[in-house]
N, C-alpha and C positions, 0 to 999 in steps of 0.2 A: 283721586287726589282731592285734598281738602279745598274748600272754597275760601281762598285767602283774599278775595276782593275786599274793597273798603266796606267794612261791616255795617256801618250805620252813619249816614251823612250827618246826623245830628250830634255825633260824638267825635268828630274829627278833631285833630290836635289844633286848638285855637287859643290855648292859654287858659290859665285858671285851673283850680283843682277839680276833682271829680264832682264834689258837692256843688260847686259853682255851676257846672254844666247841667247836672240833674235838676237844679233849681229853675232852670230856664225852660221855656215851653218847647223849644225846637227838638230836643231829644225825645220828648214824649210824642210829638207829632210824627217823628221818624219811627218811633217804636210802633205806633198804630199802623203806619204804612208798611213797615218791614219788620214785623215782630220776630221772625226767626233770626234775622241778621242782628237785630238789637240784642237778643238774649245770647247770641253767639259772642258778640263783642263783650258783654258783661262776663261771660264765662272765661274769656281770655284774661280779663282783669283779675278775676278771682284766682285763676290758675297761675298767672304770672304777675303778681303784684310788684315784684322787683323790676320787671320790664316796664310796667306802667309808670313806675316812679321815674325811670329813665326818660320816658316820653314826656313827662311833665317838667323835668328839670333841665334837660339838655337841649339847647337850641339846635334845630336842624330842619330838614325839608322832607323827611320821611315819616309816615304815620306809625302809630303804635302797632297796628296789625301787620304792617310790613316788617317792623322790628321783630315781632313774634315769628314771622315767616323766616327771616334771616337766622334767628336763634335756632329754630327747629331744623333748618337745613344743615347747620353745623353739627347739631346733635345726631342727625340721621345720615350723615354723609357716608357713603360706602367706600370712599377713597382712604387709603392708608397714609397719605401725605400728612405731615404734621402742620402744614401751612394753610392758613386762611387769608386770602388777599382782600384788602379793602382799599380801593382806589377812589380818591375824591371824598375823603372823610370829613372835610370842612371843619367843624368844631368838635367832631368825635362822636356824634350820635350813633351812626352805624357801627363804629368801632366798639362802642360800649355794648351794644346788643350782641355783637359777634363774640366779644371777649368773654361775656358771661356764659356763653355756651362752650367756648373753646377750653376754658379752664376745667370743664367737667369731662372732656374727652381727650385731654392730653395734647391739645393743639395750640399753636401760637398764631396771633394776628400780625400780619405784615401790612401795616397801614401806611399808605403812600399819599402824601399831600404836598402841594406846592406852597400853600399859605399865602401866595401872592394873587390868588384868584384864578379864574379861567385863563388858559393860554389863548393864542390867536384863534379867532372865530371866523368861520366862513360867512360872509354877509348874506349869502343866499340860503345855505343849508342850516345855519345856526341862528336864525332870526329870533330875536328876543333875548339873545345872549351877547355879552361883550367882554373883551379882554379885561381881566382884573375883577370881574364880578365874582362874588362869593369869597372874597379875601377873608382870611382869618389869621389867628396868631398861634404860635406854638404854646404860649402860656395858657390860652383858652383851652386848647386841646388837652394839655397836660392836666389842667385842673379838673376838667370833665372826666377824663379817663381815670384819674386817681380817685375821684369822689364817687362816680357812678358806674364805672366799668371795673375790669380786673386788670390793673396796670401791669402786674407782673408777667402777663402773657402777651403784652403788646410790644411789638418792635416798630417804632415810628421811624419812617424813612422820609426825610425831607428832600424835595426836589421833583423833577419831572419823571413820572413813572416810566416813560418811554426809555429813559436812560438808567433808571435805578432798579426797576423791578426784577429783571432777569438775574443780575448779580446778587440781589438780596435773596432770591429763591434758590439759586444754585441747582444742585442735582435733586433736591427734595421735591420740586414741583409744588403743586397746590391741590387742595381738596375742594374748597369752595372759594369763589371769587365774587365780590360785589363791586360792580363798576357804576359809579355815579359821577360821570365826567361831563355830561350835558352836550358836548359838541362832537362833530364828525371826526376830525383828524385824529385826535388822541384816542377816542373810543376805538376807531378802526385799528390803530397800531397796537394798542394794548390787547385787543381781542386776538390779533394774529400772533402776538408774542405768547399769549397763554396757550393758543393752539399748538404752537411749535414745541412746547414742553409738556403738553398733556400726555399722560400715561394711561388714561382710561378711567371712567367712573367719576370724573370731576363734574362739578356743577358751576355754571357761570350765570350770575344774575345781573341784569342790566336795567338801570332805572332810566326813566324819561324816554322810553322807546316811542312815545308819541311825538317826539321831536324829529323833524325831518332829517337832520344830520345823523342822529343816533340810529334811526331806522336804516338809513343808507349804509352806515358802517356795518350793521348786522347783515344786511342783504349781501354786501360784498364779502363778508366773512363766510356766508353760506356758499357763495360761488367759489371762493378760493379753497374751501374745505370740501369741495365736491358734494355739498348738501348732505354730509354724513352726520350732522349734529341736529337732533330733533329740537324743535323750539316750541315752548308753550307760552302763550301770552296771558298775563295775570293782572290783577288790580285795575280792572276797567281799561285795559290797553296801555298801561303805563310801565309795566315791568315785563321783561322777557327772561325766561328761564331756558338756558341751553344745557342739555345733558350730554356730556362727552361719552361716546360709546366705549365699550371695552377695547383695550389696546389692539386685540386681534382684528377688530372691525374698523380701526382708524385708517 
């Protein structure tokens, strides 16, 4: 498996274009400390300039390298389902990455967003988060998706994914799902819903697994699925990859 960890601390998404970043000393200090990772990061930029442009222009909370990872997961998915799920798309950054891959392999993005911010948070499990945090607007999402994504393969579903996701997916299921919901209750429920319709060979990617609530949701998912789903921790402990086994093994 490729090393998709944060490639170079000096080139994280902090605003400004690439020339601005390279003109500062921090990237070069990072390059001397981690030359292999530095050049790997640059390789991604040259290989995927369109994805780097997305990371520069669309506001969001995921890195360029994670965007590349999402993109490649869709391109390489072994599942025949035409649906790619994106829950918690905020202003559309993850949706843009996913859609640019989906259009190449005949899939569609089912993007689920409340736009009113986070739902109710558990004061113990979801510390640092609060109801209404990360609110956005449909107009912001549409503008970003139209300009930097592939809008024609995006189906935006507004509302609570716990009520809207299963009807939107129907019998077609999903191939890849990216969950960026930050808090315990909704993460747990969406995970269990995805498991209930999984047909085998799907990939579920979960952001912010270093959050206590999200980690608890994943642990409970493992218990309720009888520990049948392998998990890989990526990106310095912040992203979880769950690979649904073939249907005969479910």
